[in-house]
C-alpha positions in Angstrom: 32.4 32.5 -3.8 31.7 36.2 -4.2 31.6 38.4 -1.1 30.0 41.4 -2.9 27.4 43.5 -1.0 25.3 43.9 -4.1 21.9 42.3 -4.1 22.1 38.6 -5.1 19.7 36.9 -7.5 20.0 33.2 -6.8 19.1 30.8 -9.6 18.7 27.2 -8.3 19.4 24.9 -11.2 21.6 25.2 -14.2 19.5 23.3 -16.7 17.7 24.8 -19.7 15.4 27.1 -17.7 18.1 28.1 -15.2 20.7 28.9 -17.9 18.4 31.0 -20.0 16.8 32.7 -17.0 20.3 33.8 -15.8 21.3 34.9 -19.3 18.1 37.0 -19.7 18.6 38.6 -16.2 22.2 39.5 -17.0 21.2 41.0 -20.3 18.6 43.2 -18.7 20.6 44.3 -15.7 22.7 47.5 -15.6 26.5 47.0 -14.8 27.1 45.9 -11.3 23.4 46.2 -10.4 23.3 42.8 -8.8 25.1 39.5 -8.5 23.6 36.5 -10.4 24.5 33.2 -8.7 23.7 29.9 -10.4 23.9 26.7 -8.3 23.8 23.3 -9.9 25.4 19.9 -9.1 26.8 19.9 -12.6 28.9 22.6 -14.2 27.1 22.3 -17.5 23.6 22.4 -19.0 22.5 19.2 -20.8 20.5 19.6 -24.0 18.3 16.6 -23.5 16.7 16.3 -27.0 20.1 15.2 -28.2 20.6 12.4 -25.7 19.3 9.6 -28.0 21.8 10.7 -30.6 24.5 10.7 -28.1 23.5 7.2 -26.9 23.7 6.0 -30.4 27.1 7.6 -31.1 25.6 9.8 -33.8 27.0 12.9 -32.2 29.8 13.5 -29.7 28.8 13.9 -26.0 30.5 17.3 -25.9 27.9 18.5 -28.3 25.2 17.7 -25.9 26.4 19.9 -23.0 27.0 23.6 -22.5 29.6 24.7 -19.9 27.8 27.2 -17.6 30.9 29.3 -16.9 31.6 29.7 -20.6 28.1 31.0 -21.5 27.6 32.9 -18.2 30.9 34.7 -17.8 29.3 37.5 -15.8 27.5 35.2 -13.4 28.8 33.4 -10.2 28.5 29.7 -10.9 28.7 27.4 -7.9 28.9 23.6 -8.3 26.9 22.0 -5.6 23.4 21.3 -4.3 20.9 23.6 -2.6 19.6 21.4 0.2 17.4 23.9 2.0 15.9 27.3 1.4 14.8 29.6 4.2 12.5 32.2 2.7 12.0 34.1 6.0 15.8 34.6 6.5 16.5 34.8 2.7 19.2 32.1 3.0 19.9 29.0 1.1 22.1 26.1 2.3 24.6 24.9 -0.4 26.3 21.6 -0.2 29.4 21.8 -2.5 31.0 18.8 -4.2 33.6 18.7 -1.4 33.8 20.3 2.0 31.1 21.4 4.5 27.8 22.9 3.5 27.4 26.7 4.0 24.7 29.3 4.0 24.3 31.6 1.0 22.2 34.8 1.4 20.0 36.0 -1.4 17.6 38.8 -2.2 15.7 37.2 -5.1 15.2 33.5 -5.9 14.6 31.7 -9.1 13.8 28.0 -8.8 14.6 26.0 -11.9 15.4 22.5 -10.6 14.3 20.7 -13.7 13.2 17.0 -13.7 14.5 13.6 -12.9 13.9 10.3 -14.6 10.6 8.8 -13.6 10.9 5.3 -12.4 7.2 4.5 -12.6 5.7 2.0 -10.0 7.7 -0.8 -11.5 9.6 -2.9 -8.9 13.4 -3.0 -9.6 13.4 -0.5 -12.4 15.2 2.2 -10.5 17.8 -0.3 -9.2 18.4 -2.2 -12.5 17.4 0.1 -15.3 19.1 3.0 -17.1 17.5 6.4 -17.2 17.9 9.0 -20.0 18.1 12.4 -18.3 21.8 13.0 -18.4 24.7 12.6 -20.8 26.3 10.1 -18.4 23.3 7.9 -18.7 23.2 8.1 -22.5 26.9 7.1 -22.8 26.3 4.4 -20.1 23.4 3.0 -22.2 25.6 2.9 -25.3 28.4 1.1 -23.5 25.9 -1.3 -21.9 24.3 -2.3 -25.2 27.7 -2.9 -26.8 28.7 -5.0 -23.8 25.6 -7.2 -24.4 26.7 -7.8 -27.9 30.1 -8.9 -26.6 28.4 -11.3 -24.2 26.2 -12.8 -26.9 29.1 -13.2 -29.3 31.2 -15.0 -26.7 28.8 -17.8 -25.7 26.8 -20.6 -27.2 24.3 -20.6 -24.3 21.0 -19.7 -25.9 19.5 -18.5 -22.6 22.3 -16.1 -22.1 22.2 -14.9 -25.7 18.4 -14.3 -25.5 18.8 -12.2 -22.3 21.7 -10.2 -23.7 20.1 -9.5 -27.1 16.7 -8.4 -25.7 16.4 -4.6 -25.1 13.4 -3.2 -23.2 12.6 0.5 -23.3 9.8 1.8 -21.0 7.9 4.9 -22.1 6.3 5.5 -25.5 6.6 9.3 -25.6 9.1 11.3 -27.7 12.1 10.3 -25.6 11.3 6.6 -25.6 10.5 6.3 -29.3 13.5 8.3 -30.4 15.9 6.5 -28.0 14.8 3.0 -29.1 15.1 4.0 -32.7 18.6 5.4 -32.4 19.9 2.6 -30.2 18.4 -0.1 -32.4 20.0 1.4 -35.5 23.3 1.6 -33.6 23.1 -2.0 -32.4 22.0 -3.6 -35.6 24.8 -1.7 -37.5 27.4 -2.9 -34.9 26.3 -6.5 -35.5 28.3 -6.7 -38.7 31.5 -6.6 -36.6 30.5 -9.7 -34.6 30.9 -13.2 -35.9 28.1 -14.8 -33.9 25.6 -12.0 -33.6 23.2 -11.3 -36.5 20.8 -8.3 -36.8 17.8 -10.6 -36.6 19.0 -12.1 -33.3 18.2 -8.9 -31.5 14.8 -8.0 -30.0 13.8 -4.5 -29.1 10.6 -3.9 -27.0 9.0 -0.5 -26.5 6.6 -0.8 -23.5 3.9 1.7 -22.5 0.8 1.6 -20.5 -1.2 3.4 -23.1 -2.6 1.8 -26.2 -0.5 4.0 -28.5 2.9 5.6 -28.7 3.8 9.2 -29.2 0.7 10.7 -27.6 2.2 14.2 -28.1 1.5 14.0 -31.9 -1.7 13.3 -33.9 -3.1 9.9 -34.3 -2.0 9.6 -37.9 1.6 10.5 -37.1 1.7 8.1 -34.1 0.3 5.3 -36.2 2.8 5.9 -38.9 5.7 5.9 -36.5 4.5 2.6 -35.0 4.1 0.9 -38.4 7.5 2.0 -39.7 9.3 1.1 -36.5 11.1 -2.3 -36.5 10.7 -2.5 -32.7 7.9 -4.6 -31.2 5.6 -2.3 -29.3 3.9 -3.7 -26.2 1.4 -2.4 -23.7 0.3 -3.6 -20.3 -2.6 -6.0 -20.0 -4.3 -7.7 -17.1 -2.0 -10.7 -17.7 1.6 -9.6 -17.4 4.2 -11.3 -19.6 7.7 -12.0 -18.4 10.5 -11.0 -20.8 14.0 -12.1 -19.8 16.4 -9.2 -20.6 19.5 -7.7 -19.2 18.7 -4.2 -20.5 15.9 -2.0 -19.3 15.8 1.7 -20.0 13.1 4.2 -18.9 12.5 7.4 -20.8 
């Protein structure tokens, strides 16, 4: 950690906003005018729009992340969590990956914490489901789906096969629609390598509380996406339906 006496600009969060904020500040500053410090639990920025492709294996995971130290060579990058901020004292408490937490003084503060996966008010989703906010989750989803194909291929129990080959995706926005499309293509393509798993054995469900998917786009585009998707789209009703499945992903 730097011990410079120069003013410190503390950027909390090394995601898309934090990374580009730090880059712009460094570009505008004169030499040695201030110290830019970026604190994030991860040492890289994740380009989230590419996570569905990473989950499907269309692109390599290394193409989804940007190492902070490589793109911010003139910044001080600390891997840890900011647990408290005292604006009166101009001090932030940083908990590193290992060791004791310490106080970090700052003169200017940029808060760019980003977002986390929404679990919705659905009991059990946070404990049993897989989110799609990080590259680890995307790769975990891919491995999990392939594991379900292994299970289905290795048993004759129809109840087990039905649970293994049913994949539920919660959230009908951009992330959910793209993720289910990419993962479905991957899984159905992988079926050709399995003796006892056929493409038509799989069931993909896209669940959303709204009466349409892709609310970010116009009605015609959303309707077109829904009609061309092979996945069965579902929405909540006053009479809930139980779907046995070992895969639940929220986007």
